[in-house]
C-alpha positions in Angstrom: 31.9 -1.2 13.6 32.3 2.5 12.8 32.1 5.4 15.2 31.1 9.0 14.7 34.2 10.4 16.7 37.5 9.4 15.1 40.7 10.4 17.0 42.3 13.4 15.4 45.8 12.6 16.7 46.0 9.5 14.5 46.7 11.9 11.6 50.0 13.2 13.2 53.5 11.8 12.8 55.3 10.0 15.6 57.3 13.1 16.8 54.2 15.2 16.5 52.2 12.7 18.7 55.0 12.7 21.3 55.0 16.5 21.4 51.2 16.6 21.7 51.3 14.2 24.6 54.1 16.2 26.3 52.3 19.6 26.1 49.8 19.0 29.1 52.9 18.1 31.4 55.1 21.1 30.6 53.9 23.1 33.6 54.9 20.2 35.9 58.4 20.0 34.4 58.9 23.7 34.7 57.8 23.6 38.3 60.2 20.8 39.2 63.1 22.5 37.5 62.4 25.8 39.3 62.2 24.0 42.7 65.5 22.2 41.9 67.3 25.4 41.0 66.0 27.1 44.2 67.2 24.2 46.3 70.7 24.3 44.8 71.0 28.0 45.4 69.4 28.4 48.9 69.6 24.9 50.4 72.5 23.0 51.9 71.4 19.7 50.5 73.8 17.8 48.3 73.1 18.0 44.5 72.4 14.2 44.3 69.6 14.5 46.8 68.1 17.4 44.9 68.3 15.5 41.7 66.6 12.4 43.3 63.8 14.5 44.6 63.2 16.1 41.1 63.1 12.7 39.5 60.6 11.5 42.0 58.4 14.5 41.3 58.6 13.9 37.6 57.7 10.2 38.1 54.6 11.1 40.1 53.5 13.6 37.4 54.0 11.0 34.7 51.9 8.4 36.5 49.1 11.0 37.0 49.2 11.9 33.3 49.1 8.2 32.3 46.1 7.7 34.5 44.4 10.7 33.0 45.1 9.5 29.5 43.6 6.0 30.3 40.5 7.6 31.7 40.1 9.8 28.6 40.6 6.8 26.4 38.1 4.8 28.3 35.6 7.6 28.0 36.1 7.8 24.3 35.6 4.0 24.0 32.3 4.3 25.9 31.3 7.1 23.6 32.2 5.0 20.6 30.0 2.2 21.9 27.1 4.6 22.4 27.2 5.8 18.8 27.7 2.7 16.6 26.7 2.2 13.0 25.1 -1.0 11.6 27.9 -3.4 10.5 27.9 -5.6 7.5 26.5 -8.6 9.4 23.5 -6.7 10.7 22.8 -5.3 7.3 22.9 -8.7 5.7 20.4 -10.1 8.3 18.0 -7.1 7.7 18.2 -7.5 4.0 17.3 -11.2 4.2 13.9 -10.4 5.7 10.9 -10.3 3.4 9.1 -7.5 5.1 10.2 -3.8 4.9 12.7 -3.2 7.7 14.2 0.1 9.0 17.1 0.4 11.5 16.8 3.5 13.6 19.1 4.8 16.3 18.0 6.0 19.8 17.3 9.5 18.6 14.9 8.4 15.8 17.3 8.9 12.9 17.3 6.3 10.2 20.6 4.4 10.0 19.7 1.6 7.4 16.9 0.6 5.1 16.6 -2.8 3.5 15.5 -3.5 -0.1 11.9 -4.2 0.7 11.5 -0.9 2.6 13.3 1.0 -0.2 10.7 -0.2 -2.7 7.7 0.4 -0.4 8.9 3.7 1.1 11.0 5.5 -1.5 11.3 8.7 0.5 13.0 7.1 3.6 16.8 7.5 3.5 19.6 7.0 6.0 20.3 10.2 7.9 16.7 11.4 8.0 14.5 11.4 11.1 11.9 8.7 10.7 9.1 11.0 11.9 9.7 13.2 8.9 8.8 10.3 6.5 6.3 8.1 8.4 3.9 10.6 10.0 2.2 8.1 12.3 1.9 9.4 15.9 1.4 6.0 17.6 4.5 4.7 15.7 6.7 7.7 16.7 5.6 7.4 20.4 6.3 3.7 20.4 9.7 4.2 18.9 10.6 6.7 21.7 9.5 4.2 24.4 11.5 1.3 22.9 14.6 3.5 22.6 14.3 4.4 26.3 12.9 1.3 28.0 14.4 -1.4 25.7 11.2 -3.4 25.5 9.7 -4.5 22.2 6.3 -3.2 21.1 3.7 -3.6 18.3 1.7 -0.8 16.6 -1.1 -1.0 14.1 -2.4 1.7 11.8 -4.3 2.3 8.6 -3.4 4.1 5.5 -6.0 5.7 3.2 -3.8 6.9 0.3 -3.1 5.8 -2.4 -5.1 2.7 -1.5 -6.5 1.4 1.8 -3.9 -0.6 3.7 -3.6 -2.0 7.2 -0.1 -2.2 8.6 1.5 -3.5 11.8 5.0 -2.4 13.0 7.2 -4.6 15.1 9.7 -2.6 17.1 12.6 -4.5 18.7 15.6 -3.0 20.6 19.1 -4.0 19.5 22.0 -3.5 21.9 25.7 -4.6 21.9 27.4 -6.3 24.8 27.8 -3.8 27.8 31.3 -3.0 29.2 33.1 -5.2 31.7 31.5 -3.4 34.6 28.0 -4.2 33.4 26.8 -0.6 33.1 23.2 -0.4 31.9 22.8 1.4 28.6 20.0 2.4 26.2 19.6 0.3 23.1 22.0 1.1 20.3 19.4 0.6 17.6 15.7 -0.1 17.2 14.7 -2.5 14.4 11.4 -1.5 12.8 9.7 -4.4 10.8 6.5 -3.4 8.9 4.0 -6.2 8.3 1.2 -5.8 5.7 -2.2 -6.9 7.1 -4.2 -5.7 4.2 -5.0 -9.1 2.7 -6.1 -10.7 6.0 -8.2 -7.7 6.9 -9.9 -7.8 3.4 -10.6 -11.5 3.9 -12.3 -10.7 7.2 -14.3 -7.9 5.6 -15.1 -10.2 2.6 -16.5 -12.9 5.0 -18.6 -10.4 6.9 -19.9 -8.7 3.7 -20.7 -12.0 2.0 -22.7 -13.3 5.0 -24.6 -10.0 5.2 -25.3 -9.7 1.5 -26.1 -13.4 1.0 -28.5 -13.4 3.9 -30.3 -10.3 2.5 -30.6 -11.2 -1.1 -30.9 -15.0 -0.9 -33.9 -14.8 1.4 -36.4 -14.1 -1.4 -35.5 -17.0 -3.8 -35.1 -19.4 -0.9 -38.6 -18.5 0.4 -40.0 -19.0 -3.1 -38.3 -22.4 -3.5 -39.5 -23.5 -0.1 -43.1 -22.4 -0.8 -43.2 -24.2 -4.2 -41.7 -27.4 -2.7 -44.3 -27.4 0.1 -47.1 -26.8 -2.5 -45.9 -29.7 -4.7 -45.7 -32.0 -1.7 -49.2 -31.0 -0.6 -52.2 -29.7 -2.6 -50.5 -29.8 -6.1 -49.1 -33.3 -5.6 -51.1 -34.7 -8.5 -51.6 -31.5 -10.5 -49.4 -32.0 -13.6 -50.0 -28.5 -15.0 -49.2 -26.8 -11.7 -46.1 -29.0 -11.2 -44.7 -28.0 -14.6 -45.3 -24.3 -13.9 -43.9 -24.4 -10.4 -40.8 -26.4 -11.5 -40.1 -23.7 -14.2 -40.3 -21.0 -11.5 -38.1 -22.9 -9.1 -35.5 -23.4 -11.8 -35.5 -19.6 -12.5 -35.1 -18.9 -8.8 -32.3 -21.4 -8.5 -30.6 -19.7 -11.5 -31.0 -16.4 -9.8 -29.3 -17.7 -6.6 -26.5 -19.1 -8.7 -25.9 -15.8 -10.5 -26.1 -13.9 -7.2 -23.5 -16.2 -5.5 -21.2 -16.0 -8.5 -21.3 -12.2 -8.5 -20.8 -12.0 -4.8 -17.7 -14.2 -5.0 -16.4 -12.2 -8.0 -16.8 -9.0 -6.1 -15.1 -10.4 -3.0 -12.1 -11.6 -5.1 -11.8 -8.1 -6.6 -11.9 -6.4 -3.3 -9.2 -8.6 -1.9 -6.9 -7.5 -4.6 -8.0 -3.8 -4.6 -4.6 -2.7 -3.3 -2.6 -4.5 -6.0 -2.3 -2.5 -9.3 -2.3 -4.7 -12.4 0.9 -4.6 -14.5 -0.1 -6.5 -17.6 -0.6 -5.2 -21.1 -4.0 -5.6 -22.8 -5.3 -4.7 -26.2 -8.6 -3.0 -25.3 -9.7 -3.1 -29.0 -9.3 -6.9 -29.1 -11.3 -7.2 -25.8 -14.1 -5.1 -27.3 -14.3 -7.2 -30.4 -14.4 -10.4 -28.4 -17.1 -9.2 -26.0 -19.3 -7.9 -28.9 -19.0 -11.2 -30.7 -20.1 -13.1 -27.6 -23.0 -10.7 -26.9 -24.5 -10.6 -30.4 -26.7 -13.7 -29.9 -28.5 -12.3 -26.8 -28.6 -8.8 -28.3 -30.2 -10.1 -31.5 -32.8 -12.0 -29.4 -33.6 -8.8 -27.7 -33.9 -6.9 -31.0 -30.7 -4.8 -30.3 -28.0 -4.0 -32.8 -24.4 -3.8 -31.5 -21.8 -1.6 -33.2 -18.1 -0.8 -32.7 -16.4 2.6 -33.2 -12.6 3.1 -33.1 -11.8 -0.5 -32.5 -9.9 -1.2 -35.7 -6.4 -0.2 -34.4 -4.8 -1.7 -31.3 -5.1 0.3 -28.2 -3.0 -1.1 -25.4 -3.6 -0.3 -21.8 -2.2 -1.4 -18.4 -4.6 -3.9 -16.8 -5.8 -7.4 -16.3 -7.4 -8.9 -19.4 -10.1 -11.1 -17.6 -11.2 -8.1 -15.4 -11.4 -5.8 -18.4 -13.5 -8.4 -20.2 -15.7 -8.5 -17.1 -16.1 -4.7 -17.2 -17.2 -4.6 -20.8 -19.4 -7.6 -20.5 -21.3 -6.1 -17.6 -21.7 -2.7 -19.4 -22.9 -4.3 -22.6 -25.3 -6.6 -20.9 -26.8 -3.7 -18.9 -27.1 -1.6 -22.0 -29.0 -4.4 -23.8 -31.2 -5.2 -20.8 -32.1 -1.7 -19.7 -31.4 0.4 -22.8 -32.5 -2.0 -25.4 -35.7 -0.1 -26.2 -33.6 2.2 -28.3 -32.7 -0.6 -30.6 -28.9 -0.2 -30.7 -25.9 -0.1 -28.5 -22.5 1.4 -29.5 -19.1 0.5 -28.0 -16.4 3.0 -28.8 -12.7 3.6 -28.0 -11.0 7.0 -28.1 -7.6 8.3 -27.0 -7.6 11.2 -24.6 -4.1 12.5 -23.8 -2.2 9.5 -22.4 -5.4 7.6 -21.6 -7.9 5.4 -23.5 -11.6 5.9 -22.9 -14.0 3.0 -23.4 -17.6 4.1 -23.8 -20.8 2.0 -24.0 -23.8 4.0 -25.2 -27.5 3.1 -25.6 -30.5 5.0 -26.8 -33.0 3.6 -24.3 -35.2 5.2 -21.6 -32.3 6.7 -19.7 -31.9 7.1 -15.9 -33.2 9.9 -13.8 -30.5 12.1 -12.3 -31.7 11.3 -8.7 -30.4 7.8 -9.1 -27.0 8.5 -10.6 -25.1 9.0 -7.3 -26.1 5.6 -6.0 -25.9 3.4 -9.0 -22.8 1.5 -8.0 -24.0 0.6 -4.6 -24.6 -3.1 -4.0 -28.1 -4.2 -4.9 -29.3 -0.7 -5.7 -31.7 -0.6 -8.7 -33.0 2.5 -10.3 -36.1 0.4 -11.3 -36.3 -2.4 -8.8 -39.1 -4.3 -10.4 -37.6 -4.1 -13.9 -34.2 -5.2 -12.6 -35.7 -8.4 -11.1 -37.7 -9.1 -14.1 -34.6 -8.9 -16.3 -32.7 -11.3 -13.9 -30.3 -8.6 -12.6 -28.4 -9.2 -9.4 -27.8 -5.6 -8.5 -24.0 -6.2 -8.4 -22.9 -5.6 -12.0 -21.9 -2.0 -11.8 -20.5 -2.5 -8.3 -18.1 -5.0 -9.8 -17.3 -2.6 -12.6 -16.5 0.2 -10.1 -14.2 -1.9 -8.1 -12.3 -3.2 -11.1 -11.9 0.4 -12.4 -10.7 1.5 -9.0 -8.1 -1.3 -8.9 -6.8 -0.3 -12.4 -6.5 3.3 -11.2 -9.1 4.4 -13.8 -12.2 6.6 -13.7 -15.9 5.6 -14.2 -18.2 8.2 -15.8 -21.9 8.2 -16.3 -24.0 10.5 -18.5 -27.7 9.8 -18.7 -31.0 11.7 -19.2 -34.5 10.3 -19.3 -35.6 9.6 -22.9 -32.1 10.2 -24.3 -30.3 7.0 -23.3 -27.2 6.5 -21.2 -23.4 6.5 -21.7 -21.0 4.7 -19.4 -17.3 5.5 -19.9 -14.2 4.0 -18.4 -10.9 5.8 -18.6 -7.7 3.7 -18.3 -4.0 4.5 -18.6 -2.5 3.7 -21.9 0.6 1.5 -22.0 3.8 3.5 -21.7 5.3 4.3 -25.1 2.0 4.0 -27.0 1.3 6.7 -29.6 -2.3 8.0 -29.5 -4.1 7.4 -32.8 -6.6 9.8 -34.4 -10.1 9.9 -33.0 -13.3 10.1 -34.8 -15.7 13.0 -34.3 -18.4 10.8 -33.0 -16.1 9.2 -30.4 -14.9 12.6 -29.3 -18.4 13.9 -28.9 -19.2 10.8 -26.8 -16.4 11.7 -24.4 -17.4 15.3 -24.1 -21.0 14.4 -23.0 -19.7 12.2 -20.2 -18.7 14.3 -17.2 -16.2 12.5 -15.1 -17.1 11.4 -11.6 -13.9 9.7 -10.4 -14.5 6.9 -8.0 -18.2 7.7 -7.6 -21.0 5.3 -7.9 -22.4 4.1 -11.2 -25.3 2.1 -12.5 -25.8 -1.1 -10.5 -28.8 -2.7 -12.2 
C-alpha cells in the first residue's frame, strides 16, 4: 500500500541521518556541559560525582528524545493509514466486476476506475473529483454521507442524453483494519458500482404500453367478431348467404387484430433496444432493391409503378439490416396505399456529406400541414376512415421513427395537398466510404425535404 507522505530522511546517508537526529538534542548537551563546568569551578564536589550527574542528565534527555521520536513515528503511521491508495488486490477485484465501478476516497476524489467504467464514462480519471464528472446531486450527497457515516446506500437517477437511461449506484464503504487501540476512523475508500436499469424499466414500460394500446385498438375488432358470432348462432343460423358474408368480415377483422398485435410487439422490441446503437454494416442500395422486388406485386395490383434512383452503386451505412428493411417496407407500403392515386412511387438514395439519405416519394393526394407534427404518434391517422379501409394499424410510421432514432438518424417529411409526399431518412455512412456522385433529381428531392430531427412522421 502506498502513502502520500514519504519520509524525506530516507534519502540521507547514515552519517547525515545521525546528525539530523542529533540536532534537536544539542541544546540539552550544551546545557549539561555548562552545568558541569560551573560545578567544577564553583563547587567542592569531586569530579567523578559531577561526571556521573552529567551522564544521568544526558540519559534522561535521550530517553525523552526517544519517546518523542516514537510518538512522531506513530503519528506518521496513522497518517499513512488515513491516506492509502488502492493496492493491486483491490484493483483486481474491482476489474473483475461486470458493472462500471469507481473507487473514491473520503474527499470525493477518484482513485481508481475499472475497465467497464472507463468505457462507459470516458471523462472520469483518477485524481479528479467525482462531482466534476457525474453531476448528479443525489449521488454526490450520498457519497458524502457514506464517507462520513460508513453505511452503504443506493441512489437511482435518470439520464436523458444521449439516450434515455435509468441507473442505480451502489455505494459501499471500504476500510482497512484499525490500529491496535481500536480507534474509530472514517472509511478509507467508497466503492461506487453503477447498475444499468434501462432494460428492466423498458420492459415495464413496454408491458404497460402494450396493455393500454391493445385494450384500446383491439376493442373494435373484438366487438365486431362477437357480434357476428352471436348473429350466426341466432337469426342467421340457417342463412347461407349471410353466413358467407359474415365469415369474410370476421376473417378480415381477425387479420386486422393479427397485424395490430405484430406491430405492437415489433414496436415494443425496438423500444427495448432504443439505447443500444447498431454497429453492423448494411448496403442500403441492396436493401432498397430487395424491398422493391417484394413490393412490386402489391403495387401492380394497386396500379402503382415503382422505380429506383441512385441504387446502382453500393451505399453502406451503419445499422441493422432487418430494421432497415422494416423502415423501407413501411414507407413503400404507405406510399402505395395512401399516395397510389399518383400512379407511381420513387425510391432514391443520395449522399449528403458523410450521410446517406433514403427518400420515398409519391405523387398522390398529399397530407395537410396540420397533420404533419403528429404523424408518428401511435394510432394517429390523417384520414382515419381511409386508414381503416386500407387495413392500416396506425403504427407503421411510429415504428419507422423509433428505428431511425435508434440508428441515430433523422426522419424528414415534406408534403403538400395535391402534390404528393416525400419521406426521407438520413443515416450515417460507414466510416471510410467515399461518397459517390448524385443525380440532379435525387439532389432536388433532398432539398425539398426540410429536416425535423426526431419529430413525428406519418403514422397511417
